[in-house]
N, C-alpha and C positions, 0 to 999 in steps of 0.2 A: 494548188498546193495547200494542204491543211497545216497551218502553223499552230503550235501549242502556245497558249497565252499563259505566262507564268508571272504572277504578281507577288512580290516579296512582302512578308509581314514578320514581325518579331513574335516568336512563340514564347509564352511566359513559363511554360513547363520546362523546356530544355534550354532557354535563353539562346536560341539559334534563330537565324533568319530562315524562314520556311517559304518555299515557293508553292503556291496553290493556284486554283482556278484553271482547270483544264490542263494541268501539268502532265507532261509526258516526257519520257526519256529520249535522248538522241540515240542511245544504244540500249540494247536489251539483252538480258540473260535470264532464263527462267530460274536456274539453280546456280547460285554463286557460292563458290567454296570460300571458307574462311581464309585460306592461304591467298587466294586471288584478291579478296577484299583487303587483306593486310598489305598486299603488294600495291594496290591502288592507293591506299592511305600513305604508305611509305613514299610513293611517287608524288604526293602532294594533293591527293583528292581528299574531300571532306565527306565523312559519313553523315548523312542527314538523319538525325534521330527522330524520324517521323514515319508512321505507317499510314498510307493512304488506302481508302476503301477498307478501313479497319472493320467494317461491318459485313464484309464479304468473305466468308469462310472458304478456304482452299478447296475442300472436297465438293462443296456446293457449286463453286464458280470456276473451277479449273477448266471445265469443258468450254467455257466462253473464251478463255485465253487460247486454248489449243485450236479452236475453230478459227479465231481471228489470225493466229499465226499461220495456219494452213491455207487460209483464204484471204490474203491481204487485200485491202481496199482502203476506203476512207478511214481515218483514224477514229473509230468509235470506242470511247473510253468507258462507257457504261457497263456495269456488272462485271468488270474485271475483278479478280480476287485481290486481296490485300497485297500491297507491294511497298517497296521503299526505294530510295534514291541515293546514289553516290555522285558527288559533283566535282569535276575538275574545273576550277574557277579560272577564267581567263586572266584574272589578276595574279594568279599563282603560277602562270606559265613558266616563269623563270625557275621555280622549284622543280617542276616536271622536267624541264630542260637539264637542270643540274643533276637530277637523278639519272637521266639518260646519258650523261657524260661517261658513265661507267658502262662498258659494253655488256657486262654481266647483268647489271640492273635493267638496262634497256631490253635485253633478251627476256628477262623475267617479266617485265611489264608487257612486252609484246606477246609472250605466251599466254598471259591472262587476257589481254585485249582481243586476241583472235577468237576467243570463245563467245564474244559478243556479236550480236547481229543488229541490223537496223530494225526498229520496232514496227508496231502496228500501223502501217501507212507512213507516209512521209510527215514527220512532225517537226523537223528541224529546218531552220532557214540557213544553217551553216553548210555552204556548198562543198566544203572540204571533206565532208563525211560521205559524199555521194558514192565514192568508189570503195567503201568499207568492205573488207578489211585490208584491201591493197592487193599487190601482185604476188604475194606469197613469199617475198624475201623475209629474212630472219627478223627484220625490224620495220616492215612496211606498216603494220597497224600502229606502232609507236610513232612513226613519222607522220602518219595521217593525223593522229591525236595532236601532236605538237603543232602541225600546220593549222588544224582546226582551232586550237586555242588562241591563235592570232586573230581570229574572227569572232570569238565569243566562247563562253563556257560550254562544257560538254557534260551531259547528265546521263548516268547509267541507271536504268530501271531494273530492279530484280524482285522476284517473287518468293524465292526460297533461299535459305542459307544452309549449306551442307544437308540438302534433301529435306529440310523442315520448313514449312511455310513461315514467312517472316512474322506473322501474327502469333505463331506458337513460340518462336524464338524470342521476340521482343515485346509481345503483347502484355506481359506482366511487369515490364520494366518501367518504372515511373519516370525515368529520364527520357523515354520515347513518347512523343505525342501521338495521339490516335485520332484520325480524321475520317469519319464515315463518308461514304459517297454522297 
């Protein structure tokens, strides 16, 4: 099993804790809608204001992502296009649980979560994500997330927001760190 190694450090640009060194998401979506991103944030996730592989333009490297999604194997992270992360922190599991106490909120979160897939190879040691996204019940993905948070944080990797590459959306924003491969 290939496990991602994520080491935290404090980013001086955004004053956030940033996870680097072979970082990979537990869950992946190529194109994240702003509505789903807002749902994740309302449910207690943190939007990490950092762009990884910031030197890899979407048009030049999208074929690498597509090939690796279509031919899963060991988690090869090199030459992936610019991407960003959203983190559901295990320390905030209570906030996610409280959000899900409302059936409407839980359904909204579940509808956003079912769009996510497991990423390029197995990168997470969290065994509760193995059956992602669940059995198809109206709340199965939300329940898997809640269970997974008992064993550690869950990170979502995304490459586009509302059909625009993250480097185009946030690349000129000085609040976002840029980290080339």
